[in-house]
C-alpha positions as CSV (number, residue, x, y, z in Angstrom):
1,M,23.8,43.9,-18.8
2,K,26.1,41.1,-18.4
3,I,26.8,42.2,-14.7
4,I,22.7,42.4,-13.9
5,R,22.6,38.8,-16.0
6,Y,25.2,37.3,-13.6
7,I,23.2,38.5,-10.5
8,I,19.9,37.2,-11.6
9,V,21.7,33.6,-12.0
10,V,23.8,33.7,-8.9
11,L,20.1,35.0,-6.9
12,M,18.0,31.9,-8.7
13,L,21.0,29.4,-7.4
14,I,20.5,30.9,-4.3
15,I,16.6,31.1,-3.9
16,V,15.6,27.8,-5.8
17,P,17.5,25.3,-3.5
18,L,15.9,27.2,-0.8
19,T,12.7,27.2,-1.9
20,G,12.8,23.3,-3.1
21,I,13.9,22.7,1.1
22,Q,10.5,24.3,2.0
23,V,8.2,22.5,-0.3
24,L,9.6,19.4,0.8
25,A,9.9,20.2,4.5
26,H,6.7,18.5,6.4
27,P,6.2,17.3,10.1
28,P,5.6,14.2,11.1
29,Q,2.6,12.4,9.4
30,N,1.8,10.0,12.8
31,M,3.2,9.0,16.5
32,V,2.1,6.1,18.4
33,L,2.6,6.2,22.4
34,D,2.9,2.6,24.1
35,F,3.4,3.0,27.8
36,N,4.7,-0.4,29.7
37,A,3.7,0.0,33.5
38,D,5.7,-3.0,34.6
39,T,9.0,-2.1,32.8
40,M,8.3,2.0,32.8
41,I,9.3,2.0,29.2
42,L,7.9,4.2,27.2
43,N,7.8,3.4,23.1
44,V,7.4,6.2,20.8
45,T,6.7,5.1,17.2
46,I,6.9,8.0,14.9
47,T,6.4,8.1,11.2
48,H,8.3,10.8,9.3
49,Q,8.9,9.8,5.5
50,V,12.0,11.6,4.4
51,S,14.4,10.9,1.3
52,N,17.7,11.6,3.6
53,P,17.3,10.8,6.9
54,N,20.7,13.0,7.7
55,D,19.5,16.0,6.3
56,H,15.4,15.7,7.5
57,Y,14.8,14.2,10.6
58,I,13.3,14.2,13.9
59,Y,15.8,16.3,15.9
60,K,14.4,16.6,19.1
61,V,11.9,14.7,21.4
62,E,10.2,16.2,24.5
63,I,8.2,14.2,27.3
64,K,5.9,15.9,29.7
65,K,4.2,14.0,32.8
66,N,1.1,16.0,33.8
67,D,2.5,18.9,31.6
68,V,5.6,19.5,33.2
69,L,8.9,18.8,31.3
70,T,10.7,15.6,32.5
71,L,12.5,14.4,29.7
72,T,14.3,16.0,26.4
73,E,16.6,14.0,23.7
74,N,18.2,15.8,20.8
75,Y,19.3,13.9,17.6
76,G,21.6,14.4,14.7
77,S,19.4,11.9,12.4
78,Q,16.8,9.7,12.3
79,P,17.1,5.7,12.1
80,S,15.0,5.2,8.9
81,T,13.5,6.8,5.9
82,L,10.0,6.0,7.2
83,T,8.8,4.6,10.3
84,F,11.0,4.0,13.8
85,T,10.9,3.9,17.3
86,Y,12.4,5.4,20.5
87,S,12.2,3.9,23.9
88,Y,12.6,5.9,26.8
89,S,12.4,5.5,30.8
90,V,9.7,7.2,32.4
91,D,8.7,7.1,36.0
92,A,4.9,6.8,36.0
93,L,1.8,6.1,37.8
94,G,-1.6,5.3,37.1
95,G,-3.6,8.7,36.1
96,D,-0.6,10.1,35.2
97,V,-0.7,11.9,31.7
98,L,2.1,11.8,29.3
99,K,2.7,13.8,26.6
100,V,5.3,13.5,23.9
101,I,6.5,16.2,21.2
102,A,8.5,15.5,18.3
103,Y,10.4,18.1,16.5
104,C,11.4,18.3,12.6
105,S,14.6,19.3,11.8
106,I,13.1,21.6,9.0
107,A,9.6,22.6,9.9
108,G,6.6,21.4,12.2
109,S,6.1,19.1,15.0
110,I,3.5,16.5,15.9
111,T,2.0,16.1,19.7
112,R,0.2,12.9,21.4
113,E,-0.6,12.1,24.7
114,I,-1.5,8.9,26.6
115,T,-3.0,8.2,30.2
116,V,-1.3,5.9,32.5
117,P,-3.9,3.2,33.5
118,H,-4.0,1.8,37.0
119,D,-3.8,-1.9,37.4
120,G,-6.3,-3.9,35.3
121,E,-8.3,-0.9,34.1
122,N,-9.0,0.1,30.4
123,N,-9.7,3.6,30.1
124,P,-12.6,4.7,27.5
125,P,-11.4,7.1,24.7
126,N,-12.3,11.0,24.8
127,K,-15.6,12.1,23.9
128,P,-14.9,12.9,20.2
129,E,-14.7,16.1,18.6
130,I,-17.1,16.7,15.5
131,N,-16.6,19.4,12.6
132,G,-18.9,19.9,9.7
133,P,-21.9,21.9,8.6
134,S,-24.2,22.7,10.8
135,S,-27.1,23.5,7.8
136,G,-27.2,22.5,4.2
137,K,-29.9,21.5,1.6
138,A,-31.7,18.3,1.7
139,G,-30.5,16.0,-1.1
140,T,-27.1,17.2,-0.9
141,E,-24.0,15.3,0.4
142,Y,-22.2,16.5,3.5
143,E,-18.5,15.5,4.9
144,Y,-17.8,15.4,8.4
145,S,-14.9,14.9,10.2
146,F,-14.3,13.6,13.7
147,T,-11.6,12.5,16.2
148,S,-11.0,11.0,19.5
149,I,-7.9,10.2,21.6
150,D,-7.7,6.8,23.6
151,P,-6.1,7.5,26.8
152,D,-4.8,4.1,26.7
153,G,-3.3,4.6,23.1
154,D,-5.8,1.6,21.7
155,D,-7.4,1.9,18.6
156,I,-10.8,3.2,18.0
157,Y,-14.3,2.4,16.5
158,Y,-16.6,5.1,15.6
159,C,-20.3,5.0,15.7
160,I,-22.1,7.5,13.9
161,Q,-26.2,8.0,14.3
162,W,-27.2,10.5,11.7
163,G,-30.4,11.4,13.2
164,D,-32.8,10.3,10.4
165,E,-34.3,6.8,9.2
166,S,-31.0,5.6,8.5
167,S,-29.3,3.0,10.5
168,E,-26.0,3.5,13.0
169,I,-23.1,2.9,11.2
170,C,-19.3,1.7,13.0
171,L,-16.5,2.4,11.3
172,G,-12.8,1.3,12.2
173,P,-10.5,0.6,13.9
174,F,-8.6,3.5,13.6
175,P,-5.3,4.8,15.6
176,S,-5.9,6.7,18.2
177,G,-5.9,10.5,17.4
178,I,-6.1,10.3,13.8
179,E,-9.3,12.3,12.1
180,Q,-11.9,10.5,10.0
181,N,-14.4,11.4,7.8
182,A,-17.9,10.0,6.8
183,Q,-20.5,11.5,4.4
184,H,-24.1,11.6,4.5
185,T,-27.2,12.9,2.8
186,W,-30.4,14.0,4.4
187,I,-33.4,13.6,2.3
188,E,-35.9,15.6,3.7
189,E,-35.9,19.2,5.4
190,G,-35.8,19.3,9.2
191,S,-33.2,19.5,12.4
192,Y,-31.4,16.6,12.8
193,S,-29.0,15.4,16.1
194,V,-26.0,14.0,14.4
195,K,-24.6,11.5,17.4
196,I,-21.0,10.0,17.2
197,K,-19.1,7.7,20.0
198,A,-15.9,6.1,20.2
199,R,-15.6,2.5,21.2
200,D,-11.8,1.5,21.8
201,I,-10.8,-2.5,20.8
202,N,-11.5,-3.3,24.7
203,E,-15.1,-2.3,24.3
204,A,-14.7,0.7,26.5
205,E,-17.2,3.6,25.1
206,S,-17.0,7.3,25.1
207,D,-19.8,9.6,25.7
208,W,-21.8,10.5,22.6
209,A,-20.7,13.8,21.1
210,I,-23.8,15.7,19.6
211,L,-23.9,18.0,16.4
212,E,-27.1,19.6,15.6
213,V,-28.0,19.9,11.9
214,S,-30.7,21.9,10.0
215,M,-31.9,21.2,6.9
216,P,-34.3,24.4,5.9
217,K,-37.3,24.1,3.7
218,T,-36.0,25.1,0.0
219,K,-36.6,23.9,-3.4
220,S,-38.1,20.5,-3.1
221,I,-36.8,17.4,-4.2
222,G,-38.6,15.4,-6.9
223,Y,-40.2,12.3,-5.9
224,E,-37.8,10.3,-8.4
225,Y,-35.1,11.3,-6.4
226,L,-36.6,11.0,-2.9
227,W,-37.2,7.6,-3.1
228,F,-33.6,6.8,-4.5
229,F,-32.3,8.5,-1.4
230,R,-34.5,6.7,0.9
231,L,-33.4,3.1,-0.5
232,I,-29.9,4.0,0.0
233,Q,-30.2,5.1,3.3
234,R,-32.0,1.6,4.0
235,F,-29.1,-0.4,2.3
236,P,-26.1,1.6,2.4
237,I,-24.2,-1.1,0.6
238,L,-25.9,0.5,-2.7
239,K,-24.1,3.7,-2.4
240,S,-20.8,2.0,-3.4
241,L,-22.6,0.9,-6.4
242,F,-23.2,4.4,-7.5
């Protein structure tokens, strides 16, 4: 019996620490790219929060130009416990796409890419991707996520038209490639075209992304709620008061 207890204790001493490592492990939270066409230097700023940068760190960074691997750097630690920047010499021309992949020493990775602009050119963000319900019930609030990547790495505004009587809203600016969220309530049954476009801080705009949403006729909304939702849609600032 003592032998069995001893074996259980030994197994616990082995399993618990390993489990704890897996729980604490996570991929990098963010990565921002900045390319200087004059110096041909690519600055890669990585956010990877760790408690000990010698045990849990970014161990490898790969750089691809137009999907061809051009540079690999390996590391035995990271410079800080949160955000740090690596600089790389990369020979690139206008129109080249630089993709960077940073790998965590324990689990996961993060990928970002940037298009090298032609001289004096500001490229518009990519058309956003929209995710969220395509149908629902009138009077119920729904959440939608959207993201776009700016080829120049510029911060992005998102402008949204919900397809009803509510006014267009513009949110941001946000870092390129970081998913954002917005909520909306349609107060009447029907079909709506949700339109979202991205605009960078230099005023270049993407094409509209469109998601068709339907609110089939169900149990009608009481009149006392109908005027309330219409009021909030006309004056969005009231939403924060409720």
